[in-house]
N, C-alpha and C positions, 0 to 999 in steps of 0.2 A: 590607443586614443579613444576616449569616450565619444559615442555618436548620439545624434539627435535626429528625429524625423522632421524634414523641412519640405514644404511645398514651394517650389520655385514659381513665382507668379508670372503671368503673361503680361504684366504691366511693368514698364520701366519709367525712370524719372523723366524721360523726354517725350515718350509717346503715350502718356497717361490716357488720353481720350481718342487715340488714333488706332485704327485696325492694324494688327500685326499679321504677317504671314507666318502662321504657326509652324509650317514646315521648315522655315528658315531660322527658327529660334533654337538655340542650343545652350547648354551649360557644361562647364568642365571644372572638375576639382583639380586645381593647379597644384602639382606636387613638385614641379621643377621647371625652371626656365632655361632653355638651351638657346643662348644668343646666337649660336652658329646657324640656326634655322631661320627661315623667313616667315613673316606673317604670323597667323595664329598657330602655325605648326611649332613655334618655339615654346608654346605652353604645353607641358607634358602632364598627363594624368587622365583618369577615366572620365567619360562623358556621363552626365546625368540626364534627367528629363525635365524640360520646362513644362509647367502646368500639372505635374504629377508629384507624388511623394517620393522623397529621396532620403536614404539614411546617410547622413554626412557627419564627418568628425567635427566636434566642437573646436573652433579655431581654424577650421579648414578655409582655404582661400578659393573662392569661386570666380570664374570668369563667365559672365552671362552675356550672350550675344542675341540681341533682338533685331529683327529686320522687317521692314515693310516690303511692299512689292518691288521697290527699286533698290538697287545695290547701294546707292548713295544715301538712302534713308535708313540708317542703322543707328543703334544705340548699344554701347558696350559698357557693362558695369563690372567693376572689381569689388567683390563683397567678401565679408568674413562671416562665417556661421557662428551665431551666438548660442549660449547654453539654453536660452529660452526658445530656440528654433527660429528666431528672427534673423534677418540678414542685415549686417551693418555695412553700408555702402562706403567704400574707401574712395572710389573715383568713378565718374561717369563721363563718357565722351561720345560725341557723334562723328569724330574725325575718321577719315578713311584710312589713316595710318595708325589706327587704334592700337595695333599690336606693339609697335615701337613706342608709342606714347605711354602705354601702361607698363612696359617692360621693367623700368627701373623701380616703379612702385611695387610691383609684384616681387621682384628680386629682393628688395629691401624687407618686405614683409616676411618672406620665407627665411631670410637670414636672421631676422629678429625673433622668429617663432619656429625653431628647428623641428618641433613636433609636427608642424603642418607640412613640412617637406619630407618627401620619401626619398631616401637614398637608393638609387637604382644600382644594381651590381654592375661592375665594369665588365665589358665583354672581353673574352680572351681571343687574341688574334691567332687563328689556326691556319692562316693562309700558307704557312711554311710546312704544314703537316700533309703528307700525301693522302689521297683519297683512300688508298688501300689500308693505311694505318688507322684512319678514322673508322672505316668499316670494320676492321678487326677489333678495335676498342668497343664499338657499338655491339658487336656480336658477343664480346666478353661480358658486357654488362647486361645484355638481354638476349638470350638464346633465340628468341623469336626473329631476330634480325640476322641470324646466321645464314650463310648461303645454302640454298637447296641444290640438289643435283643439277637442276636446270638454270641456276642463277640465284640471285638474292630474292628472299621471300618478303612479302608484306606482312606486317603484324596483324593479328586477328582483330 
């Protein structure tokens, strides 16, 4: 996916003239929404930096969280990265339940724009495999992990 350099502003639609707590502001490139998780943890993807330049994919979905000194004074924006480097705002909310409020909109966007979503590989359940078998396979793949005379060695 083609990228563009974007500076995420320290201003949001709600707090245009109010002072923000810069340490409490964050941005995430949303690649997947996991509805089984609670709050902002349902939005999966890498974090970027508010107030700094970020290389972001065109069409990427951003979740930007702005906060003042009090937890109830927050503004959350769901935005799309444009080819020009501008951000198109899809939704803005001050709600304390912002994660649930924005979930459907984010899910719909990612479904309609599959290039913006990153498919994460499924994890293989290895709980039924013995520790000894796992260590043996690790040793087979990388001799640095093979047991030394005094026990298992650490990699260099």
